[in-house]
C-alpha positions as CSV (number, residue, x, y, z in Angstrom):
1,M,13.3,-4.9,58.0
2,A,12.9,-1.2,58.4
3,D,10.1,0.6,56.6
4,R,12.7,3.2,55.3
5,Y,16.3,2.5,54.5
6,D,19.1,2.9,52.0
7,L,19.9,0.0,49.7
8,R,23.6,0.3,48.9
9,L,25.0,-1.6,45.9
10,P,28.6,-1.8,44.7
11,A,28.7,-0.1,41.3
12,L,30.9,1.3,38.6
13,R,30.3,4.8,37.3
14,I,31.2,5.0,33.6
15,R,31.4,8.4,31.9
16,Q,30.0,8.6,28.3
17,G,30.6,12.0,27.0
18,E,28.7,14.3,29.3
19,Q,26.6,11.5,30.7
20,F,27.2,8.8,33.3
21,I,25.9,5.3,33.5
22,Y,26.1,2.9,36.5
23,A,26.9,-0.8,36.2
24,F,26.0,-2.9,39.2
25,G,24.8,-6.3,40.3
26,V,21.6,-6.8,42.3
27,D,19.4,-9.6,43.5
28,G,16.7,-9.8,40.9
29,K,14.2,-10.5,43.7
30,R,14.8,-6.9,45.0
31,I,14.4,-5.0,41.8
32,H,10.7,-4.3,42.4
33,D,11.6,-3.0,45.9
34,F,12.9,0.2,44.2
35,A,11.8,0.0,40.5
36,T,8.4,0.1,38.9
37,V,7.1,-0.8,35.5
38,S,5.7,2.4,34.0
39,R,3.0,1.1,31.6
40,V,1.7,3.5,29.0
41,H,-1.7,5.0,29.8
42,R,-3.4,8.4,29.7
43,D,-4.4,10.5,32.6
44,D,-6.6,13.5,31.8
45,R,-5.5,13.2,28.2
46,A,-1.7,13.4,29.1
47,L,0.4,10.4,28.3
48,Q,1.9,8.6,31.3
49,G,4.3,5.8,31.4
50,Y,6.1,4.2,28.5
51,Q,6.3,0.4,28.9
52,R,4.3,-2.2,26.9
53,P,2.0,-4.5,28.8
54,E,3.5,-7.6,30.4
55,V,3.6,-10.6,28.0
56,L,2.4,-13.3,30.3
57,N,3.4,-16.3,28.2
58,H,6.9,-14.9,27.7
59,I,7.2,-14.3,31.5
60,K,6.1,-17.9,32.2
61,A,8.7,-19.2,29.7
62,I,11.5,-17.2,31.3
63,R,10.4,-18.4,34.8
64,R,10.5,-22.0,33.8
65,Y,14.0,-21.5,32.4
66,L,15.1,-19.7,35.6
67,E,13.9,-22.6,37.7
68,S,15.9,-25.1,35.7
69,S,19.5,-26.1,36.4
70,G,22.2,-23.9,34.9
71,A,20.0,-20.9,34.2
72,M,21.8,-17.7,33.2
73,L,20.6,-14.2,32.2
74,P,23.7,-12.4,30.8
75,N,21.8,-9.4,29.4
76,A,21.7,-6.4,31.7
77,I,18.5,-4.9,32.9
78,V,18.3,-1.2,32.3
79,V,16.9,1.1,35.0
80,A,16.2,4.9,35.0
81,F,16.7,6.4,38.4
82,D,15.3,9.7,39.5
83,E,17.4,12.3,41.4
84,R,16.8,10.7,44.8
85,V,19.4,8.1,43.9
86,R,23.0,9.1,44.3
87,F,26.5,7.6,43.7
88,E,29.2,7.7,46.3
89,T,32.7,7.3,45.0
90,S,35.1,5.0,46.9
91,V,38.6,6.2,47.9
92,T,40.2,3.6,45.7
93,A,41.6,5.2,42.5
94,S,40.6,3.8,39.2
95,P,43.2,2.8,36.6
96,V,41.2,4.5,33.9
97,E,39.9,8.1,34.2
98,Y,36.4,7.4,32.8
99,V,35.5,4.7,35.3
100,A,35.1,5.2,39.1
101,A,34.2,2.6,41.7
102,G,31.8,3.3,44.5
103,E,28.2,2.6,45.7
104,L,24.8,3.4,44.4
105,V,22.6,4.6,47.2
106,I,18.9,3.8,46.5
107,P,16.4,5.1,49.1
108,I,13.7,2.4,49.9
109,N,10.4,3.4,51.4
110,E,8.1,0.4,51.5
111,S,5.0,2.6,52.1
112,L,5.4,4.4,48.7
113,P,2.9,3.5,45.9
114,E,4.3,1.9,42.8
115,D,4.4,5.2,40.8
116,E,6.5,7.0,43.4
117,K,9.4,4.5,43.5
118,P,12.8,6.0,42.7
119,A,13.4,3.9,39.6
120,W,11.7,2.8,36.4
121,L,12.4,-0.3,34.3
122,V,13.5,0.8,30.8
123,D,14.5,-2.7,29.5
124,G,14.0,-6.0,31.2
125,Q,10.3,-5.9,32.2
126,Q,9.6,-9.5,31.5
127,R,12.9,-10.8,32.9
128,S,12.4,-8.9,36.2
129,A,8.8,-10.1,36.4
130,A,9.9,-13.7,35.8
131,I,12.6,-13.5,38.5
132,R,10.1,-12.0,41.0
133,D,7.7,-14.9,40.4
134,A,10.2,-17.7,40.2
135,D,10.6,-20.3,42.9
136,L,14.1,-19.0,43.8
137,V,15.6,-17.6,47.0
138,E,17.7,-15.1,45.1
139,F,19.0,-14.6,41.5
140,G,21.8,-12.1,40.9
141,V,21.5,-10.0,37.7
142,A,23.6,-7.5,35.9
143,A,22.0,-4.0,35.7
144,V,22.8,-0.7,34.1
145,G,21.3,2.5,35.4
146,F,21.2,6.2,34.6
147,I,19.9,9.2,36.5
148,A,17.2,10.8,34.2
149,R,16.1,14.4,34.2
150,G,12.3,13.7,33.9
151,E,10.1,11.2,32.1
152,A,10.7,12.7,28.7
153,E,14.3,11.6,28.9
154,Q,13.3,8.1,30.1
155,R,11.0,7.8,27.1
156,S,13.8,8.7,24.8
157,Q,16.1,6.1,26.3
158,F,13.3,3.5,26.2
159,I,12.9,4.1,22.4
160,L,16.7,4.0,21.9
161,V,17.3,0.9,23.9
162,N,14.4,-0.9,22.1
163,N,15.4,0.5,18.7
164,T,16.5,-3.0,17.4
165,K,13.5,-4.8,18.8
166,P,10.0,-5.0,17.2
167,L,8.3,-2.4,19.4
168,P,4.6,-2.0,18.5
169,K,4.3,0.9,16.1
170,G,1.3,2.2,18.0
171,L,3.4,2.5,21.2
172,I,6.1,4.4,19.4
173,H,3.6,6.8,17.9
174,E,2.2,7.5,21.3
175,L,5.6,8.1,22.9
176,L,7.2,10.2,20.2
177,P,5.3,13.5,20.7
178,S,6.5,13.9,24.3
179,T,10.0,12.4,23.8
180,Q,13.1,14.6,24.1
181,G,16.7,14.0,23.1
182,H,18.4,12.5,20.1
183,L,16.4,9.9,18.1
184,P,17.2,7.7,15.1
185,L,16.4,9.5,11.9
186,A,13.5,7.2,11.1
187,Y,11.9,8.1,14.5
188,A,12.8,11.8,14.3
189,R,11.0,12.0,11.0
190,K,7.8,10.6,12.6
191,Q,7.8,12.8,15.6
192,L,5.9,15.7,14.0
193,P,3.3,13.4,12.3
194,A,2.9,11.5,15.7
195,E,2.2,14.9,17.4
196,I,-0.4,15.8,14.9
197,L,-2.0,12.3,15.2
198,T,-2.2,12.7,18.9
199,R,-3.8,16.1,18.6
200,L,-6.4,14.8,16.2
201,N,-7.2,11.8,18.3
202,I,-7.2,13.0,21.9
203,G,-6.1,16.6,21.9
204,N,-8.9,18.2,19.8
205,K,-10.7,21.1,21.3
206,V,-13.0,21.3,18.4
207,A,-16.4,19.8,19.2
208,G,-17.2,16.9,17.1
209,S,-13.8,16.8,15.4
210,P,-13.7,13.9,12.9
211,F,-10.9,11.8,14.3
212,N,-11.5,12.4,18.0
213,G,-11.3,9.0,19.8
214,R,-11.5,7.1,16.5
215,I,-7.8,6.3,16.0
216,S,-6.8,3.0,17.6
217,T,-3.7,3.4,19.8
218,P,-2.5,1.6,23.0
219,T,-4.4,4.2,25.1
220,V,-7.4,4.7,22.9
221,A,-8.6,1.1,22.7
222,G,-12.1,2.1,21.4
223,G,-10.7,3.5,18.2
224,Y,-11.4,1.7,14.9
225,I,-9.1,3.5,12.4
226,K,-5.6,2.2,12.4
227,D,-3.1,4.7,13.7
228,N,-0.6,3.6,11.0
229,S,-3.0,4.5,8.3
230,V,-3.5,8.0,9.7
231,M,0.3,8.4,10.2
232,K,0.9,7.6,6.5
233,M,-1.7,10.0,5.4
234,I,-0.2,12.8,7.5
235,E,3.4,12.0,6.4
236,N,2.5,12.0,2.8
237,S,0.8,15.4,3.1
238,L,3.6,16.8,5.3
239,Y,6.4,16.1,2.8
240,E,4.6,16.3,-0.5
241,G,1.1,17.7,-0.1
242,A,-1.2,20.2,1.5
243,L,0.5,20.3,5.0
244,Y,3.9,21.1,3.5
245,Q,2.9,24.8,3.5
246,Y,3.0,24.8,7.3
247,R,6.4,23.2,7.7
248,N,9.8,24.6,8.2
249,P,11.9,22.5,5.8
250,E,15.2,23.5,7.4
251,D,14.5,22.2,10.9
252,G,11.5,19.9,10.3
253,S,9.3,21.8,12.7
254,G,5.8,23.0,11.8
255,D,2.7,25.0,12.8
256,V,0.8,22.1,14.4
257,E,-2.2,24.3,15.2
258,E,-2.7,25.2,11.5
259,M,-2.1,21.6,10.4
260,V,-4.8,20.3,12.8
261,V,-7.3,23.0,11.7
262,H,-6.6,22.1,8.0
263,L,-7.1,18.3,8.7
264,N,-10.1,18.9,10.9
265,Y,-11.8,20.9,8.2
266,F,-11.2,18.6,5.3
267,W,-12.0,15.4,7.2
268,S,-15.1,16.9,8.7
269,I,-16.4,17.4,5.2
270,V,-15.5,13.8,4.4
271,R,-17.5,12.7,7.5
272,L,-20.5,14.8,6.5
273,T,-20.4,13.5,2.9
274,F,-20.0,9.8,3.9
275,P,-21.7,9.6,7.3
276,T,-22.4,5.9,7.4
277,A,-19.1,4.9,6.0
278,W,-17.2,7.1,8.5
279,E,-18.8,5.4,11.5
280,L,-18.0,1.8,10.4
281,P,-14.8,-0.1,11.1
282,P,-12.5,-1.0,8.3
283,T,-14.0,-4.5,7.9
284,K,-17.3,-2.9,6.9
285,S,-16.1,0.4,5.3
286,R,-13.2,1.0,2.9
287,L,-13.3,4.7,3.9
288,T,-11.9,4.0,7.4
289,H,-9.6,1.3,5.9
290,G,-6.0,2.0,5.3
291,A,-6.5,2.3,1.6
292,G,-9.4,4.8,2.0
293,I,-7.6,7.0,4.5
294,Q,-4.5,7.3,2.4
295,A,-6.4,7.7,-0.9
296,M,-8.6,10.5,0.6
297,G,-5.5,12.1,2.0
298,Y,-4.2,12.4,-1.5
299,V,-7.5,13.9,-2.5
300,M,-7.1,16.4,0.3
301,D,-3.6,17.3,-1.1
302,A,-4.9,17.7,-4.6
303,L,-7.8,19.9,-3.6
304,T,-6.2,22.0,-0.9
305,D,-2.5,22.2,-1.7
306,G,-1.4,25.8,-1.2
307,V,-4.7,26.8,0.3
308,P,-4.2,28.0,3.9
309,A,-6.5,26.7,6.6
310,H,-8.4,30.0,7.0
311,R,-9.2,30.0,3.2
312,L,-10.5,26.4,2.9
313,V,-14.1,27.6,3.4
314,D,-13.8,29.5,0.2
315,I,-13.1,26.6,-2.2
316,N,-16.5,24.8,-1.8
317,L,-15.2,21.4,-0.6
318,P,-18.7,20.1,0.3
319,E,-19.9,20.4,-3.3
320,T,-16.7,18.9,-4.7
321,L,-16.9,15.9,-2.4
322,R,-20.6,15.4,-3.1
323,R,-19.7,15.0,-6.8
324,L,-17.0,12.5,-5.8
325,A,-19.6,10.4,-3.8
326,E,-21.2,9.2,-7.0
327,N,-18.0,7.3,-7.8
328,C,-17.4,5.7,-4.4
329,A,-18.3,2.2,-3.1
330,W,-17.1,2.4,0.5
331,T,-19.5,-0.1,2.0
332,S,-21.3,-1.9,-0.9
333,G,-21.3,-2.2,-4.7
334,T,-18.3,-2.2,-7.0
335,W,-15.4,0.1,-7.8
336,D,-14.9,0.8,-11.6
337,L,-11.2,1.5,-11.5
338,G,-10.7,1.8,-15.2
339,G,-8.9,-0.4,-17.7
340,E,-11.5,-3.1,-17.1
341,Q,-10.6,-3.3,-13.5
342,V,-13.9,-3.7,-11.6
343,R,-13.6,-4.7,-7.9
344,R,-16.1,-5.5,-5.2
345,W,-16.1,-2.8,-2.5
346,K,-14.3,-4.9,0.0
347,D,-11.7,-6.2,-2.4
348,I,-9.6,-3.0,-2.2
349,Q,-6.6,-3.9,0.0
350,N,-4.1,-1.8,2.0
351,T,-1.3,-2.3,-0.5
352,P,0.7,0.3,-2.3
353,N,-0.8,-0.9,-5.6
354,D,-4.4,-0.7,-4.4
355,V,-3.8,2.6,-2.7
356,K,-2.5,4.0,-6.0
357,L,-5.4,2.5,-8.0
358,L,-8.0,3.9,-5.6
359,T,-6.3,7.3,-5.5
360,S,-6.1,7.5,-9.3
361,H,-9.8,6.6,-9.5
362,L,-10.8,9.3,-7.1
363,L,-8.7,12.0,-8.7
364,R,-10.1,11.1,-12.2
365,A,-13.6,11.4,-10.7
366,L,-12.8,14.9,-9.6
367,G,-12.2,15.9,-13.2
């Protein structure tokens, strides 16, 4: 077989508004000739890829099924093509104006590395891997493709296609900041908090910034603070607390630079006030635990609401948090939560009730 050639596949071009999708059949054994799995990773702090890691047990189960008699995969694999792929319309007229028959022309270059192939798998990662590994000569599958204008559009489609599936929250949080196009309201609401989280975790230019590399995400495996805990803290502040002052409530945008400065300053004081507790994982410190991150976020809102980032130095936060330290049991001792509620330090849980109890305790201690 030639090193370079065109793979031509009979296809239907279907118009959807101003967009086109292409429905076609292909031997599943050939998908990896032109499509790659773009797994999420970071390169020089920029997010690359968007797929979750292969689930080996799931792939093995699909492979066993495919090798059995009567196997069938009716769900279409979804592929994002780049602009090297083209559609050639046939001369046969279609009975409906929004559908045209023709051929997809996919350039194959067997010498290209994986990340330079002309297509990416948006949905069907495990199925395609199982077909590739199965003891079968060929296995035809249904596929749907679209020609994407860059990786940001591919990420958007990946999130939308997987909207009804249990995608890991951490993966979604990493993808959202660099995703374009329409998103479900729940995801659109999280796009700004996710951008702020990313800046705190891997985009900080401030030396020694408190969250830098400490938030656990799919591409920051060494982090020990749960990304969802930080997301909740940021969201609470954006919509009801100190970060609201930097938002445009009409379009949901915000001054990310000022928000990051505000968060960096407050949480740097937290780290200096509780140095040991800040460096320990949630199992050994309730400060880095979901309950502690959220409760201290509410403390930040109470102390700094309405105070712009450049004025935070004027309100003597170090002295205020030193007073608070006398009432904290982040790593040992007990919490006196009032109303005869005394808890061991590690008995505070990441539940709405415990977050509320801890927040009330800390705010009372502030006087």
